[in-house]
VOPAGU-2260 file (C-alpha; in pm, 1 decimal, decimal comma):
REM VOPAGU-2260
SITE   aa  ch    i         X         Y         Z
SITE  MET   A    0    2624,7     841,8     115,4
SITE  ASP   A    1    2742,3     831,1     476,2
SITE  VAL   A    2    2405,8     853,3     650,5
SITE  ARG   A    3    2561,1     963,3     979,2
SITE  THR   A    4    2694,3    1287,1     833,9
SITE  GLY   A    5    2503,0    1320,8     509,5
SITE  ASN   A    6    2829,4    1339,7     317,8
SITE  VAL   A    7    2829,8    1193,5     -31,3
SITE  LEU   A    8    3121,8     951,1     -70,2
SITE  ALA   A    9    3076,5     848,3    -434,4
SITE  TYR   A   10    2887,7    1017,8    -714,4
SITE  VAL   A   11    2838,1     919,9   -1077,2
SITE  GLY   A   12    2587,9    1147,3   -1246,3
SITE  ASN   A   13    2590,8     972,7   -1584,3
SITE  ASN   A   14    2757,8     705,9   -1790,6
SITE  PRO   A   15    3061,9     886,0   -1940,4
SITE  SER   A   16    3015,8     730,2   -2284,9
SITE  ALA   A   17    2651,5     831,1   -2287,0
SITE  GLY   A   18    2748,5    1183,8   -2190,1
SITE  ARG   A   19    2963,5    1218,9   -2498,4
SITE  SER   A   20    2664,9    1143,1   -2721,1
SITE  HIS   A   21    2484,7    1452,0   -2592,4
SITE  ALA   A   22    2569,5    1820,0   -2611,0
SITE  GLY   A   23    2744,2    1797,7   -2278,4
SITE  SER   A   24    2704,3    1554,4   -1990,1
SITE  VAL   A   25    2364,0    1513,0   -1825,3
SITE  ASP   A   26    2377,8    1479,3   -1446,1
SITE  ILE   A   27    2076,6    1260,2   -1367,3
SITE  ILE   A   28    2142,2    1277,0    -992,4
SITE  GLN   A   29    2033,2    1641,0    -990,2
SITE  LYS   A   30    1743,0    1604,1   -1234,5
SITE  PRO   A   31    1383,5    1545,1   -1117,6
SITE  ARG   A   32    1249,3    1214,2   -1248,7
SITE  SER   A   33     932,5    1017,9   -1184,2
SITE  THR   A   34     966,3     854,5    -842,7
SITE  GLY   A   35     775,8     534,7    -924,0
SITE  SER   A   36     701,1     371,3    -588,7
SITE  LEU   A   37     977,8     536,0    -385,4
SITE  LEU   A   38     738,9     758,8    -187,1
SITE  LYS   A   39     530,8     472,4     -43,8
SITE  PRO   A   40     749,3     421,3     268,6
SITE  PHE   A   41     691,9     782,5     377,8
SITE  LEU   A   42     313,1     744,7     352,9
SITE  TYR   A   43     329,8     418,9     551,7
SITE  ALA   A   44     538,8     587,1     822,6
SITE  ASP   A   45     311,6     891,4     830,7
SITE  MET   A   46       5,0     674,2     886,2
SITE  LEU   A   47     183,4     478,2    1160,1
SITE  GLN   A   48     276,4     795,2    1348,3
SITE  SER   A   49     -78,2     928,3    1311,2
SITE  GLY   A   50    -234,1     624,5    1474,7
SITE  GLU   A   51    -422,7     532,1    1156,8
SITE  LEU   A   52    -246,2     201,8    1105,8
SITE  LEU   A   53     -49,1     -67,8    1284,2
SITE  PRO   A   54     252,8    -227,1    1115,3
SITE  HIS   A   55      73,3    -544,0    1005,0
SITE  THR   A   56    -288,6    -428,4     986,8
SITE  LEU   A   57    -475,9    -587,2     697,7
SITE  VAL   A   58    -542,2    -346,6     412,4
SITE  ALA   A   59    -767,6    -395,9     111,3
SITE  ASP   A   60    -618,3    -495,0    -223,7
SITE  ILE   A   61    -934,5    -511,9    -433,5
SITE  PRO   A   62   -1056,2    -346,3    -756,3
SITE  THR   A   63   -1062,6      27,2    -690,1
SITE  HIS   A   64   -1196,7     313,7    -900,6
SITE  TYR   A   65   -1176,0     681,4    -812,3
SITE  SER   A   66   -1345,9     907,9   -1068,2
SITE  GLY   A   67   -1176,5     746,2   -1363,7
SITE  PHE   A   68    -847,4     668,0   -1188,4
SITE  VAL   A   69    -801,7     290,1   -1169,3
SITE  PRO   A   70    -481,6     183,5    -990,2
SITE  ARG   A   71    -332,1    -152,1   -1086,9
SITE  ASN   A   72     -69,1    -370,2    -926,7
SITE  SER   A   73     231,4    -451,0   -1142,2
SITE  ASP   A   74     121,0    -813,1   -1184,3
SITE  GLY   A   75    -240,9    -718,0   -1257,1
SITE  GLN   A   76    -366,7    -932,5    -969,2
SITE  PHE   A   77    -552,5    -858,8    -644,9
SITE  ASN   A   78    -472,7   -1011,4    -306,0
SITE  GLY   A   79    -788,0    -923,4    -115,1
SITE  ALA   A   80    -656,5    -862,8     235,9
SITE  VAL   A   81    -282,7    -812,3     281,8
SITE  PRO   A   82     -77,9    -692,4     583,7
SITE  ALA   A   83      23,5    -327,9     541,0
SITE  SER   A   84     391,5    -412,5     590,6
SITE  ARG   A   85     376,5    -672,7     314,8
SITE  ALA   A   86     186,3    -438,8      85,8
SITE  LEU   A   87     473,7    -192,4     127,9
SITE  ALA   A   88     748,0    -450,5      74,2
SITE  ARG   A   89     569,7    -586,9    -231,6
SITE  SER   A   90     504,6    -231,8    -352,2
SITE  LEU   A   91     137,8    -300,1    -420,5
SITE  ASN   A   92     -15,1       0,2    -593,3
SITE  VAL   A   93    -380,3     -48,6    -504,0
SITE  PRO   A   94    -337,7     -45,0    -121,8
SITE  ALA   A   95     -99,9     253,3    -154,3
SITE  VAL   A   96    -351,0     457,3    -352,9
SITE  ARG   A   97    -631,8     365,3    -114,3
SITE  ALA   A   98    -409,1     465,5     178,8
SITE  LEU   A   99    -322,9     797,8      15,0
SITE  ARG   A  100    -689,9     876,0     -37,1
SITE  ALA   A  101    -766,0     796,0     326,9
SITE  HIS   A  102    -467,0     989,8     462,3
SITE  GLY   A  103    -500,3    1285,7     226,0
SITE  VAL   A  104    -281,5    1403,9     -61,2
SITE  ALA   A  105    -217,4    1750,0      83,7
SITE  ARG   A  106    -126,7    1605,6     421,1
SITE  THR   A  107     111,1    1356,1     261,2
SITE  LEU   A  108     272,8    1628,0      50,4
SITE  ARG   A  109     352,1    1831,3     363,0
SITE  THR   A  110     535,2    1533,9     511,9
SITE  LEU   A  111     727,4    1464,3     191,4
SITE  GLN   A  112     831,8    1826,9     161,7
SITE  ALA   A  113     937,7    1833,1     526,3
SITE  MET   A  114    1160,5    1533,0     452,9
SITE  GLY   A  115    1344,6    1740,4     193,5
SITE  LEU   A  116    1164,0    1648,5    -128,3
SITE  GLY   A  117    1148,5    2006,2    -248,9
SITE  SER   A  118    1082,0    1918,0    -613,0
SITE  LEU   A  119     727,7    1824,6    -509,4
SITE  ASN   A  120     638,0    2192,7    -520,7
SITE  LYS   A  121     292,9    2182,3    -679,6
SITE  GLY   A  122     -44,4    2155,1    -511,4
SITE  ALA   A  123    -231,4    1841,8    -411,1
SITE  ASP   A  124    -472,1    1878,9    -704,1
SITE  HIS   A  125    -180,0    1864,8    -947,5
SITE  TYR   A  126     -56,6    1526,0    -821,7
SITE  GLY   A  127    -379,3    1368,2    -703,6
SITE  LEU   A  128    -383,5    1000,4    -617,3
SITE  SER   A  129    -112,0     924,7    -872,0
SITE  LEU   A  130     144,4    1064,0    -627,2
SITE  MET   A  131     213,4     716,8    -484,0
SITE  VAL   A  132     258,9     549,5    -822,8
SITE  GLY   A  133     499,5     785,5    -995,3
SITE  GLY   A  134     285,0    1094,2   -1044,5
SITE  GLY   A  135     549,5    1318,5    -886,9
SITE  GLU   A  136     911,3    1392,1    -971,6
SITE  CYS   A  137    1212,1    1417,4    -740,0
SITE  SER   A  138    1585,9    1408,0    -788,7
SITE  MET   A  139    1806,1    1129,1    -661,5
SITE  TRP   A  140    1985,2    1396,8    -458,2
SITE  GLU   A  141    1663,4    1466,1    -265,1
SITE  LEU   A  142    1553,9    1103,3    -238,8
SITE  ALA   A  143    1888,1     987,9    -100,1
SITE  GLY   A  144    1865,2    1265,9     156,1
SITE  ALA   A  145    1511,5    1171,3     258,1
SITE  TYR   A  146    1590,5     800,8     299,9
SITE  SER   A  147    1911,7     884,5     489,9
SITE  SER   A  148    1720,0    1125,3     710,6
SITE  MET   A  149    1492,5     842,9     823,6
SITE  VAL   A  150    1798,0     652,2     943,3
SITE  ARG   A  151    1938,5     958,0    1121,7
SITE  ILE   A  152    1609,9    1026,8    1301,5
SITE  LEU   A  153    1598,5     668,1    1425,1
SITE  SER   A  154    1968,1     633,2    1514,2
SITE  SER   A  155    1970,7     967,7    1699,6
SITE  TYR   A  156    1657,5     896,4    1901,9
SITE  GLY   A  157    1728,0     923,0    2273,3
SITE  ARG   A  158    2065,3    1092,8    2226,8
SITE  THR   A  159    2165,9    1449,2    2296,0
SITE  SER   A  160    2401,3    1655,9    2089,0
SITE  THR   A  161    2698,1    1553,1    2304,1
SITE  GLY   A  162    2939,0    1372,2    2078,8
SITE  ARG   A  163    2695,3    1393,6    1789,1
SITE  THR   A  164    2800,1    1640,9    1523,1
SITE  LEU   A  165    2630,7    1610,9    1187,1
SITE  GLY   A  166    2842,4    1890,4    1042,0
SITE  THR   A  167    2795,7    1957,8     673,2
SITE  VAL   A  168    2489,9    1774,4     545,5
SITE  HIS   A  169    2434,4    1655,8     190,0
SITE  PRO   A  170    2179,4    1675,0      36,3
SITE  PRO   A  171    2136,6    2024,8     174,3
SITE  ILE   A  172    1770,3    1985,2     275,6
SITE  VAL   A  173    1771,9    1720,3     541,3
SITE  VAL   A  174    1633,3    1662,3     889,7
SITE  ASP   A  175    1870,4    1722,6    1181,2
SITE  PRO   A  176    1739,8    1510,5    1472,6
SITE  THR   A  177    2046,1    1565,5    1698,1
SITE  ASN   A  178    1848,5    1725,2    1980,6
SITE  ALA   A  179    1532,1    1524,4    1925,9
SITE  ARG   A  180    1516,7    1408,9    2287,3
SITE  ASP   A  181    1590,9    1729,0    2476,3
SITE  ALA   A  182    1389,6    1769,5    2793,1
SITE  ASP   A  183    1122,1    1991,4    2639,0
SITE  HIS   A  184    1080,1    1760,5    2336,0
SITE  SER   A  185    1037,3    2071,8    2121,1
SITE  LYS   A  186    1271,1    1945,8    1850,3
SITE  GLU   A  187    1109,1    1601,7    1849,7
SITE  ASP   A  188     767,4    1755,5    1793,3
SITE  GLN   A  189     899,6    1923,0    1480,7
SITE  LEU   A  190    1031,4    1607,4    1319,2
SITE  PRO   A  191     831,9    1503,1    1012,1
SITE  LEU   A  192     828,4    1135,6    1118,2
SITE  SER   A  193     854,9     968,3    1456,9
SITE  ALA   A  194    1131,2     726,5    1546,0
SITE  SER   A  195     893,3     434,5    1599,9
SITE  SER   A  196     716,2     487,8    1266,5
SITE  ILE   A  197    1053,5     489,0    1092,2
SITE  HIS   A  198    1163,4     175,3    1278,4
SITE  PHE   A  199     864,6     -24,1    1154,3
SITE  THR   A  200     897,6     119,9     803,7
SITE  LEU   A  201    1262,3      20,2     771,7
SITE  GLU   A  202    1179,8    -319,0     923,2
SITE  ALA   A  203     910,8    -376,2     660,1
SITE  LEU   A  204    1159,2    -287,6     387,1
SITE  ARG   A  205    1414,3    -528,5     532,0
SITE  THR   A  206    1241,5    -842,7     656,2
SITE  VAL   A  207     910,0    -894,7     480,0
SITE  ASN   A  208     913,8   -1153,2     202,0
SITE  ARG   A  209     947,0   -1004,1    -143,9
SITE  PRO   A  210     758,0   -1102,5    -460,8
SITE  ASP   A  211     864,0   -1404,3    -661,9
SITE  ALA   A  212    1057,5   -1178,9    -897,7
SITE  GLN   A  213    1282,6   -1087,8    -605,0
SITE  THR   A  214    1321,1   -1436,9    -459,4
SITE  GLY   A  215    1672,5   -1491,0    -330,7
SITE  TRP   A  216    1743,7   -1123,3    -270,8
SITE  GLN   A  217    1867,9   -1203,7      79,4
SITE  TYR   A  218    2159,4   -1400,0     -65,6
SITE  PHE   A  219    2291,9   -1094,2    -245,9
SITE  ASN   A  220    2297,7    -838,2      32,3
SITE  GLY   A  221    2618,1    -964,7     189,4
SITE  GLY   A  222    2443,5   -1034,4     517,3
SITE  GLN   A  223    2392,3    -663,4     581,5
SITE  PRO   A  224    2062,7    -544,9     736,0
SITE  ILE   A  225    1960,4    -342,8     430,6
SITE  SER   A  226    1622,7    -171,0     410,9
SITE  TRP   A  227    1556,0    -114,3      44,2
SITE  LYS   A  228    1290,2      -1,9    -198,4
SITE  THR   A  229    1261,6     -16,3    -574,2
SITE  GLY   A  230    1060,6     200,4    -809,8
SITE  THR   A  231     967,0     190,3   -1176,6
SITE  SER   A  232     799,2     474,0   -1362,9
SITE  PHE   A  233     534,1     443,0   -1631,0
SITE  GLY   A  234     671,2     306,8   -1956,4
SITE  HIS   A  235     989,6     178,2   -1788,8
SITE  ARG   A  236    1149,5     520,6   -1827,0
SITE  ASP   A  237    1297,0     526,4   -1476,5
SITE  ALA   A  238    1417,9     234,5   -1265,3
SITE  TRP   A  239    1519,6     302,1    -906,4
SITE  ALA   A  240    1668,1     119,2    -610,2
SITE  ILE   A  241    1753,3     287,9    -280,4
SITE  GLY   A  242    1889,1     101,5      20,3
SITE  VAL   A  243    1993,1     218,5     366,2
SITE  THR   A  244    2172,4      73,0     665,6
SITE  ASP   A  245    2287,9     239,4     986,4
SITE  ARG   A  246    2596,4     361,6     795,9
SITE  TRP   A  247    2528,4     377,8     425,0
SITE  CYS   A  248    2275,5     488,5     166,9
SITE  VAL   A  249    2314,3     357,7    -187,8
SITE  ALA   A  250    2087,5     503,7    -455,2
SITE  VAL   A  251    2074,8     378,8    -815,3
SITE  TRP   A  252    1881,7     506,3   -1116,2
SITE  THR   A  253    1888,7     342,1   -1458,5
SITE  GLY   A  254    1730,1     466,7   -1777,1
SITE  ASN   A  255    1778,8     705,7   -2066,1
SITE  ALA   A  256    1831,3    1076,4   -2008,9
SITE  SER   A  257    1596,8    1137,2   -2302,7
SITE  GLY   A  258    1313,0     971,3   -2112,6
SITE  GLU   A  259    1282,6     688,1   -2363,5
SITE  GLY   A  260    1161,9     369,9   -2196,9
SITE  ARG   A  261    1310,8      21,8   -2231,4
SITE  PRO   A  262    1149,7    -319,3   -2168,6
SITE  GLY   A  263    1306,2    -476,1   -1861,3
SITE  ASN   A  264    1418,8    -142,9   -1719,6
SITE  THR   A  265    1260,7    -199,7   -1378,9
SITE  GLY   A  266    1382,2    -131,8   -1029,9
SITE  THR   A  267    1402,0    -502,2    -954,1
SITE  LEU   A  268    1578,7    -619,2   -1269,0
SITE  ALA   A  269    1801,7    -323,4   -1353,4
SITE  ALA   A  270    1867,9    -102,6   -1050,6
SITE  ALA   A  271    1854,6    -340,2    -751,3
SITE  PRO   A  272    2141,3    -569,5    -866,6
SITE  LEU   A  273    2367,6    -264,4    -897,5
SITE  MET   A  274    2264,3    -143,5    -553,6
SITE  PHE   A  275    2343,7    -479,4    -392,6
SITE  GLU   A  276    2675,9    -493,2    -575,9
SITE  MET   A  277    2767,9    -157,2    -425,9
SITE  PHE   A  278    2669,0    -270,0     -76,4
SITE  SER   A  279    2886,8    -577,9    -114,5
SITE  LEU   A  280    3188,2    -346,6    -150,8
SITE  LEU   A  281    3111,6    -149,1     164,8
SITE  PRO   A  282    3208,5    -233,2     525,6
SITE  ALA   A  283    2939,2    -420,4     714,8
SITE  SER   A  284    2667,5    -238,5     903,5
SITE  ALA   A  285    2488,0    -312,7    1227,4
SITE  ALA   A  286    2115,9    -332,5    1290,6
SITE  LEU   A  287    1948,1     -17,0    1414,6
SITE  ALA   A  288    1821,7     -32,5    1772,7
SITE  PRO   A  289    1442,5      -6,2    1812,2
SITE  PRO   A  290    1319,0     306,5    1997,0
SITE  PHE   A  291    1149,9     108,0    2273,8
SITE  ASP   A  292    1040,5     411,0    2477,3
SITE  ASP   A  293     837,7     526,2    2174,0
SITE  MET   A  294     673,2     183,0    2150,1
SITE  VAL   A  295     437,4     -35,6    2353,3
SITE  ARG   A  296     387,1    -411,2    2361,2
SITE  VAL   A  297      22,3    -513,7    2326,7
SITE  PRO   A  298    -184,8    -822,5    2243,3
SITE  THR   A  299    -243,8    -827,2    1868,6
SITE  CYS   A  300    -452,6   -1048,7    1646,1
SITE  THR   A  301    -219,6   -1264,1    1438,8
SITE  ARG   A  302    -472,8   -1285,5    1155,3
SITE  SER   A  303    -560,9    -916,3    1116,3
SITE  GLY   A  304    -268,1    -727,1    1266,1
SITE  HIS   A  305    -511,6    -517,6    1473,7
SITE  ARG   A  306    -507,9    -491,2    1849,7
SITE  ALA   A  307    -675,5    -808,2    1969,7
SITE  GLY   A  308   -1045,7    -804,8    2045,9
SITE  PRO   A  309   -1238,0   -1042,7    2274,9
SITE  ALA   A  310   -1306,7   -1292,6    1992,5
SITE  CYS   A  311    -955,4   -1298,8    1845,8
SITE  GLU   A  312    -751,9   -1616,3    1839,2
SITE  PRO   A  313    -468,3   -1676,9    1811,8
SITE  VAL   A  314    -327,4   -1371,1    1985,8
SITE  ASP   A  315      34,2   -1263,9    2008,5
SITE  SER   A  316     212,3    -992,0    2203,0
SITE  THR   A  317     389,9    -755,5    1963,6
SITE  TRP   A  318     548,0    -411,5    1962,7
SITE  ILE   A  319     359,3    -123,4    1803,0
SITE  PRO   A  320     413,2     255,3    1799,1
SITE  ALA   A  321     281,8     405,2    2122,4
SITE  VAL   A  322      34,8     614,7    1925,8
SITE  GLY   A  323    -104,3     290,4    1781,4
SITE  MET   A  324    -316,5     254,3    2095,1
SITE  ARG   A  325    -559,0     487,3    1915,8
SITE  THR   A  326    -639,1     220,5    1658,4
SITE  SER   A  327    -950,8       7,8    1680,9
SITE  LEU   A  328    -970,6    -351,4    1798,4
SITE  CYS   A  329    -984,0    -628,8    1538,6
SITE  PRO   A  330   -1306,8    -591,9    1339,0
SITE  TYR   A  331   -1285,8    -931,3    1167,6
SITE  HIS   A  332   -1323,5   -1190,8    1444,2
SITE  GLN   A  333   -1671,5   -1270,9    1573,1
SITE  TRP   A  334   -1833,5   -1536,6    1789,4
SITE  LEU   A  335   -2052,2   -1793,9    1613,1
SITE  THR   A  336   -2282,0   -2053,6    1762,5
SITE  LEU   A  337   -2270,5   -2389,2    1580,8
SITE  ASP   A  338   -2497,7   -2691,3    1593,3
SITE  PRO   A  339   -2376,3   -3028,0    1731,2
SITE  THR   A  340   -2223,1   -3122,7    1396,2
SITE  GLY   A  341   -2010,0   -2808,2    1388,7
SITE  ARG   A  342   -2113,3   -2751,9    1025,7
SITE  PHE   A  343   -2403,3   -2506,7    1057,7
SITE  ARG   A  344   -2476,5   -2185,8    1242,0
SITE  THR   A  345   -2765,9   -2176,2    1480,3
SITE  THR   A  346   -2913,1   -1960,6    1755,2
SITE  PRO   A  347   -2749,2   -1949,2    2099,8
SITE  GLN   A  348   -3053,3   -2120,5    2246,6
SITE  SER   A  349   -3019,8   -2429,7    2028,3
SITE  GLY   A  350   -2643,1   -2433,4    1973,9
SITE  THR   A  351   -2391,4   -2648,8    2152,9
SITE  GLN   A  352   -2061,0   -2477,8    2083,1
SITE  GLN   A  353   -1937,5   -2124,7    2043,3
SITE  VAL   A  354   -1636,8   -2062,0    1822,4
SITE  SER   A  355   -1431,8   -1766,1    1707,0
SITE  TRP   A  356   -1454,8   -1706,6    1330,9
SITE  PHE   A  357   -1245,2   -1482,1    1108,4
SITE  VAL   A  358   -1472,4   -1301,7     861,0
SITE  LEU   A  359   -1354,9   -1053,7     599,4
SITE  PRO   A  360   -1588,2    -817,1     412,5
SITE  PRO   A  361   -1727,4    -987,9      99,5
SITE  ALA   A  362   -1509,2    -803,0    -154,6
SITE  MET   A  363   -1189,1    -875,5      38,6
SITE  GLU   A  364   -1297,7   -1235,0      95,3
SITE  HIS   A  365   -1362,0   -1282,8    -277,7
SITE  TYR   A  366    -992,4   -1230,0    -356,2
SITE  THR   A  367    -840,7   -1362,8     -32,1
SITE  ALA   A  368   -1012,6   -1701,4      -8,1
SITE  PRO   A  369    -852,4   -1857,6    -320,6
SITE  LEU   A  370    -506,2   -1751,4    -200,7
SITE  ASP   A  371    -534,0   -1838,9     169,1
SITE  PRO   A  372    -591,5   -2208,6     251,2
SITE  LEU   A  373    -659,2   -2113,2     614,1
SITE  TYR   A  374    -950,7   -1889,5     527,2
SITE  LEU   A  375   -1283,5   -2059,2     599,1
SITE  PRO   A  376   -1615,3   -1923,4     467,1
SITE  LEU   A  377   -1896,9   -1860,4     709,1
SITE  PRO   A  378   -2115,3   -2169,2     773,7
SITE  LEU   A  379   -2476,2   -2161,0     656,2
SITE  TRP   A  380   -2765,1   -2145,5     901,8
SITE  ASN   A  381   -2923,2   -2483,3     974,5
SITE  ASP   A  382   -3268,5   -2357,4    1069,0
SITE  ARG   A  383   -3342,0   -2122,3     779,8
SITE  THR   A  384   -3560,0   -2250,6     495,9
SITE  ASP   A  385   -3614,9   -1912,5     330,0
SITE  GLY   A  386   -3264,1   -1890,7     187,4
SITE  ALA   A  387   -3174,9   -1598,8     415,8
SITE  TYR   A  388   -2816,8   -1553,8     530,8
SITE  GLY   A  389   -2849,4   -1325,4     829,1
SITE  ASP   A  390   -2547,7   -1104,3     769,8
SITE  ALA   A  391   -2389,4    -861,5     524,0
SITE  SER   A  392   -2292,3   -1124,1     271,1
SITE  PHE   A  393   -2240,0    -952,3     -63,2
SITE  ALA   A  394   -2084,9    -647,7    -224,7
SITE  LEU   A  395   -2066,0    -477,6    -561,1
SITE  ILE   A  396   -1708,6    -494,0    -688,0
SITE  TYR   A  397   -1753,1    -291,2   -1007,4
SITE  PRO   A  398   -1839,4     -11,8   -1041,5
SITE  SER   A  399   -1751,7     150,9    -712,5
SITE  ALA   A  400   -1959,6     436,7    -577,5
SITE  GLY   A  401   -1926,9     756,9    -775,4
SITE  SER   A  402   -1747,5     597,7   -1071,2
SITE  ARG   A  403   -1754,8     766,6   -1411,7
SITE  LEU   A  404   -1771,6     508,4   -1689,0
SITE  LEU   A  405   -1722,7     519,8   -2063,7
SITE  ILE   A  406   -1929,2     277,4   -2270,3
SITE  PRO   A  407   -1704,2     128,4   -2541,9
SITE  LEU   A  408   -1826,2     124,7   -2900,9
SITE  GLU   A  409   -1838,0    -193,5   -3104,9
SITE  LEU   A  410   -1678,3    -216,3   -3450,1
SITE  ASP   A  411   -2009,6    -132,0   -3615,7
SITE  GLY   A  412   -2045,0     181,7   -3405,2
SITE  SER   A  413   -2315,9      47,9   -3176,2
SITE  PRO   A  414   -2281,3      96,4   -2799,2
SITE  GLY   A  415   -2110,7    -184,3   -2616,3
SITE  ASN   A  416   -2169,4    -308,9   -2263,9
SITE  VAL   A  417   -2028,8    -249,6   -1920,1
SITE  VAL   A  418   -1983,3    -570,9   -1723,0
SITE  PHE   A  419   -2098,8    -515,9   -1366,1
SITE  GLU   A  420   -1950,4    -751,3   -1108,0
SITE  ALA   A  421   -2056,0    -847,2    -756,1
SITE  THR   A  422   -1959,2   -1115,3    -507,0
SITE  HIS   A  423   -2154,3   -1312,6    -248,1
SITE  ARG   A  424   -1981,5   -1506,2      24,5
SITE  TYR   A  425   -2218,0   -1804,4     -26,7
SITE  GLN   A  426   -2168,6   -1987,4    -356,6
SITE  THR   A  427   -2532,5   -2095,4    -390,6
SITE  ALA   A  428   -2670,9   -1744,7    -339,4
SITE  VAL   A  429   -2879,1   -1568,2    -603,8
SITE  LEU   A  430   -2853,4   -1192,0    -663,0
SITE  TYR   A  431   -3128,6    -984,4    -822,9
SITE  TRP   A  432   -3018,1    -683,1   -1029,3
SITE  HIS   A  433   -3207,4    -357,4   -1082,1
SITE  LEU   A  434   -3090,5     -59,9   -1289,4
SITE  ASP   A  435   -3269,2     263,4   -1199,5
SITE  GLY   A  436   -3548,7      57,2   -1047,4
SITE  THR   A  437   -3592,7    -167,3   -1352,0
SITE  TYR   A  438   -3536,2    -538,8   -1300,2
SITE  MET   A  439   -3247,9    -657,1   -1520,2
SITE  GLY   A  440   -3215,2   -1023,6   -1421,6
SITE  LEU   A  441   -3053,0   -1253,4   -1168,4
SITE  THR   A  442   -2715,0   -1419,8   -1129,4
SITE  ALA   A  443   -2598,2   -1725,8    -938,7
SITE  GLY   A  444   -2242,9   -1837,4    -870,1
SITE  ASP   A  445   -2061,9   -1598,3   -1102,8
SITE  HIS   A  446   -2223,7   -1261,3   -1035,7
SITE  ARG   A  447   -2153,7   -1065,9   -1354,4
SITE  MET   A  448   -2407,2    -885,6   -1566,2
SITE  ALA   A  449   -2354,7    -688,1   -1888,9
SITE  MET   A  450   -2557,3    -370,0   -1929,4
SITE  SER   A  451   -2549,7     -66,0   -2158,0
SITE  PRO   A  452   -2687,9     230,5   -1962,4
SITE  ALA   A  453   -2748,3     560,5   -2139,9
SITE  GLU   A  454   -2536,6     867,3   -2075,6
SITE  GLY   A  455   -2606,2    1026,9   -1738,5
SITE  GLU   A  456   -2638,2     930,0   -1372,1
SITE  HIS   A  457   -2765,4     585,6   -1275,1
SITE  GLY   A  458   -2822,3     367,3    -973,1
SITE  ILE   A  459   -2760,9      -5,2    -951,6
SITE  THR   A  460   -2939,7    -206,4    -681,9
SITE  LEU   A  461   -2870,8    -565,6    -576,8
SITE  THR   A  462   -3074,6    -778,6    -339,5
SITE  ASP   A  463   -3043,7   -1135,2    -218,5
SITE  ALA   A  464   -3285,5   -1381,1     -61,0
SITE  SER   A  465   -3227,9   -1225,2     280,7
SITE  GLY   A  466   -3371,9    -899,8     155,5
SITE  ALA   A  467   -3034,5    -729,7     205,5
SITE  ILE   A  468   -2972,8    -443,7     -36,8
SITE  VAL   A  469   -2660,0    -290,8    -189,0
SITE  GLU   A  470   -2701,2      31,3    -386,6
SITE  THR   A  471   -2441,5     225,9    -584,7
SITE  LEU   A  472   -2461,0     544,2    -791,8
SITE  PHE   A  473   -2243,3     589,3   -1101,2
SITE  THR   A  474   -2227,3     807,1   -1412,7
SITE  ILE   A  475   -2199,7     719,2   -1780,4
SITE  VAL   A  476   -2005,6     988,1   -1967,5
SITE  SER   A  477   -1989,9    1053,9   -2339,1
SITE  GLY   A  478   -1685,4     984,7   -2553,1
SITE  ASN   A  479   -1536,7     710,8   -2763,1
SITE  ARG   A  480   -1214,1     595,8   -2609,8
SITE  GLY   A  481   -1306,2     234,4   -2643,5
SITE  LYS   A  482   -1264,0     147,6   -2276,7
SITE  THR   A  483   -1420,4     186,2   -1935,1
SITE  GLN   A  484   -1255,6     391,0   -1664,5
């Protein structure tokens, strides 16, 4: 597709030989299919333009459970804390689902529909939180239009209609940003996404390092500044790759028209190589100019991606969307007072040095620390003999609040166990477990405990030597599906 006009320049709706095996050819370009991860960039952009997120703000990639819905990343691993831009480029499912829940499904649907994704015509309750991981269906015709529209909004920012004629637009439902910067800004206010939010979205899809499975991708794009996204639906039924530059949009779908899945039919392995091959045949493109008058340059924390707070170091000056000034200062850096050895925390009265320390919440730290050699755990206090820690040092990882759990049955029909899991930022800490007020035992080091609660509502309570308490309510439901939700 020529993104400047919306005109489709090449179109292959199906493999001709495959078409002959059916009762007539099947045009997949016009057929709604599961989107996989292709909708994630629009959620990221929507949160940027709403002032809920900065481009590189750390987001949580930790075990997450929402009333039986348990999102998983494609590799089955958790990263703890990951920059939002990298979470998008790596197409991590858990941060995307958490972001959708925070932003709102109905709100996100309105943006997607405004971008021309008309096949998403059911209510928010129909899609739920699965919307970001393939729970909705769109046609390639619509998706190519939506991705191309992002480029047109950005490239037209700051220009008037003089010399800018979009003419006939394909796909037919597409944003026309030609007059986006008229004096009254009325057209700009009606655009589904702002120019700055699109700039940072396309930048994330172009420059952030990709997963190991995509290592070397930059050598196959012909040197073009391609912003691209892959998607794979459940069961490998649909594999997508869509890429855009300032001139071109190339969209590829691979799969079976019957919906039958195939091992290896993923966006990365099957669709992306075809997309890059097509780009290699096209004339070169230029980089899109940033919309600087919709952006501001501010001090940001290089560790958290937030606007820098008084304890942050190191600090860098980076561009963010202007609306990003609504976001909070970095919540992760704090001042600590250390003793003369620099190994233990102490009170300001007896300390000799004050240092800035980067501290993640316990659940994020649990998964981040093994992956980040620069992450340092909080020092212990040197003047505490009661084993107290003096801060919020632990969290329950599973189950999350409000979870509904199924107790699996053993082979002999007896009830099995649910393994509850917690984490404490200090390795020597002991946690004491209570179920509905009844003491169940203690854990040290590896904080896991197997229990078999009866059907109904329950409360789990954890305490440590500091007297700090974490409480969570959950529900055991009946059924024999042999797994926990």
